Structures are given as structure tokens and as C-alpha cells.
Residue, then its C-alpha position, 0 to 999 in steps of 0.5 A: x363158718x359152716x357146721x362142717x367147718x367147725x366139726x373138721x376144726x374140732x377134729x383136727x387135734x392131730x395131723x389127719x388125711x381126708x379119709x381120717x377126717x371123714x371117719x372122725x367127723x362123719x361128714x360126707x366125703x364130697x363135703x370135706x374138700x370144700x370145707x378144707x379149702x374154706x378153712x385154708x383160705x381163712x388161715x385156720x388150717x395148713x395142708x402139706x404133702x402130695x395131692x393124694x396123700x395130703x395131710x391137714x392140721x390146725x395152724x396152731x399145731x403147725x406153729x407149735x411143730x415149727x417151734x419144736x423143730x427150731x428148738x431141736x435144731x438149736x440144741x444140735x447147734x449148741x452141741x456142735x459148737x461146744x469146744x472139744x476137750x483135749x485128749x489125755 
């Protein structure tokens, strides 16, 4: 892992765009893309969105978000399946 890769991984505490990564790390803009590709190939980050609006986050953060969404959906399902109370 290069120094740029480590800086990017450390900076990705939240979902960020390329421009935000450049600002947060001070890495040259031209070096961010290759570093992100190396991190994606290593399975350390995940990227989503349109090509010009792509955001990046640590794989651990993405997994946490999936669990939070699953929990939220389970709560919604539980509420929907509650028996209806008879009206007075």
C-alpha cells in the first residue's frame, strides 16, 4: 500500500467525492484516481454513483450502512405485520 493509499483510507471517515478526498488529504488530483482503483481492487473501499458524481467509502462503512438499512426495513415490516386493533 502506497502512502497515498494510506492517506485516502485514513481520510474516508465518511462518504466522500474525489474533490473532497483531494482537499482532505492534500494528494495531487491526478494521483487520487489510481489510488482509489488500487484500494477498490484490494477490497478496502467501495464506490457508487454516476461517473462524474462518484462517492467513495471504506468497505466497513458500507457494510455498516447495509446493516442499518436492513434493521430499518425489518422494523417497518414488523410494524406492517402487527394485527389491526378492532375499531370501537
